[in-house]
C-alpha positions as CSV (number, residue, x, y, z in Angstrom):
1,X,34.6,66.1,106.9
2,X,32.6,69.0,105.5
3,X,29.1,70.2,106.3
4,X,26.5,67.7,105.3
5,X,22.7,68.1,105.6
6,X,19.5,67.2,103.7
7,X,15.8,67.3,104.0
8,X,13.6,64.2,103.6
9,X,9.9,63.7,104.1
10,X,10.6,60.7,106.3
11,X,14.3,60.7,107.3
12,X,15.7,57.4,108.3
13,X,18.6,56.8,110.6
14,X,21.6,54.6,109.8
15,X,22.0,53.7,113.4
16,X,18.4,52.5,113.8
17,X,18.0,48.7,113.4
18,X,14.4,49.1,112.2
19,X,15.4,51.6,109.5
20,X,18.3,49.4,108.4
21,X,15.9,46.4,108.1
22,X,13.4,48.5,106.1
23,X,16.1,49.7,103.6
24,X,17.4,46.1,103.2
25,X,13.8,44.9,102.5
26,X,13.7,47.2,99.5
27,X,16.5,45.3,97.8
28,X,15.6,42.3,95.7
29,X,16.8,39.0,97.3
30,X,19.1,38.0,94.5
31,X,21.0,41.4,94.6
32,X,23.5,40.5,97.2
33,X,26.0,43.0,95.9
34,X,23.5,45.9,96.5
35,X,22.8,44.5,100.0
36,X,26.4,44.4,100.8
37,X,27.0,48.0,99.5
38,X,24.0,49.2,101.5
39,X,25.4,47.6,104.7
40,X,28.8,49.3,104.1
41,X,27.2,52.7,103.3
42,X,25.0,52.6,106.4
43,X,28.0,51.8,108.6
44,X,29.7,54.9,107.2
45,X,26.7,57.0,107.7
46,X,26.1,55.7,111.2
47,X,29.8,56.6,112.1
48,X,29.6,60.0,110.4
49,X,25.9,61.0,110.6
50,X,24.8,64.0,108.4
51,X,22.2,66.4,109.6
52,X,18.8,65.1,108.4
53,X,15.8,67.3,108.7
54,X,12.2,66.3,108.2
55,X,11.2,68.6,105.4
56,X,10.0,69.1,101.8
57,X,12.8,69.9,99.3
58,X,10.5,72.3,97.5
59,X,10.0,74.4,100.6
60,X,12.8,73.6,103.1
61,X,15.9,73.2,101.0
62,X,16.9,76.9,100.7
63,X,16.6,77.5,104.5
64,X,18.6,74.4,105.3
65,X,21.3,75.5,102.9
66,X,21.3,78.9,104.6
67,X,22.7,77.2,107.7
68,X,25.8,76.0,105.8
69,X,29.2,77.7,106.5
70,X,29.5,80.8,104.3
71,X,32.7,79.6,102.7
72,X,31.3,76.2,101.7
73,X,30.8,75.1,98.2
74,X,27.4,73.4,98.4
75,X,26.5,70.4,96.4
76,X,22.9,69.4,96.1
77,X,22.8,65.8,95.0
78,X,19.7,63.6,94.5
79,X,19.1,60.3,92.8
80,X,15.7,59.0,91.8
81,X,14.0,61.6,93.9
82,X,12.5,64.0,91.3
83,X,10.7,61.2,89.6
84,X,8.3,61.2,92.6
85,X,7.3,64.8,91.9
86,X,4.6,65.6,89.5
87,X,5.3,67.9,86.5
88,X,4.4,71.1,88.3
89,X,6.5,70.1,91.3
90,X,9.5,69.3,89.1
91,X,9.2,72.7,87.5
92,X,9.2,74.3,91.0
93,X,12.2,72.2,92.1
94,X,14.0,73.3,89.0
95,X,13.1,77.0,89.9
96,X,14.4,76.4,93.4
97,X,17.6,75.0,92.2
98,X,18.1,77.8,89.6
99,X,17.6,80.4,92.4
100,X,20.1,78.6,94.6
101,X,22.8,78.3,91.9
102,X,22.4,81.9,90.9
103,X,22.6,83.4,94.3
104,X,25.3,81.2,96.0
105,X,28.1,78.8,95.2
106,X,25.8,75.8,94.8
107,X,26.4,72.8,92.4
108,X,23.4,70.8,91.3
109,X,24.2,67.1,90.7
110,X,21.3,64.9,89.7
111,X,21.0,61.3,88.8
112,X,17.5,60.7,87.4
113,X,15.7,58.8,84.7
114,X,15.4,60.5,81.3
115,X,12.8,63.2,81.1
116,X,12.7,63.9,84.8
117,X,14.9,67.0,85.1
118,X,13.9,69.6,82.5
119,X,16.9,70.5,80.3
120,X,19.1,67.6,81.5
121,X,18.0,65.0,78.9
122,X,19.8,62.7,76.4
123,X,19.0,59.3,75.0
124,X,20.7,57.2,77.7
125,X,20.8,54.1,75.6
126,X,20.7,51.3,76.7
127,X,17.3,51.3,78.3
128,X,17.0,51.6,82.1
129,X,19.9,54.0,82.6
130,X,19.9,57.3,84.4
131,X,21.4,60.6,83.5
132,X,24.0,62.1,85.8
133,X,23.9,65.9,85.2
134,X,25.8,68.8,86.7
135,X,23.8,71.9,86.7
136,X,21.4,70.3,84.2
137,X,24.3,69.4,81.8
138,X,24.5,65.7,81.2
139,X,28.0,64.3,82.1
140,X,27.4,60.5,82.4
141,X,25.0,57.7,82.1
142,X,24.6,55.6,85.2
143,X,22.9,52.4,86.3
144,X,19.7,53.3,88.4
145,X,21.2,51.8,91.5
146,X,24.7,53.2,91.1
147,X,26.2,50.0,89.9
148,X,27.6,51.5,86.7
149,X,29.0,54.8,85.3
150,X,29.8,55.7,81.7
151,X,31.2,59.2,81.3
152,X,30.1,61.1,78.2
153,X,32.7,62.6,76.0
């Protein structure tokens, strides 16, 4: 398995029963398929834990990526994260990612609602879909909880 790491303001641990219960509580009761996927995903993460650092992606991401092996192709993936940043912070995040992709072999994969990532926008009809983009180029339309994927031609 390759090098895996990520920053989070409040990193949760897949092997913590309290953290697992908190994540399960965020799923609507009737969405049993999502609850089952979450359990399976948490089991995998608990068995193969990534490096999780308490940190702010606007500040700490470049330093964290600097710790990666020099021959690694780095993939920065986020889903429904940038929506929690205000407009100025989104611009700063885009600048951080542009700097990373222009100075090292970094791939930026985002799955966000329309209008969240500057330059990675299309009409994702039907309503409620996210845009999966690679280096700000839309490549697919997805369900917001990862339950569907429609590749763009």
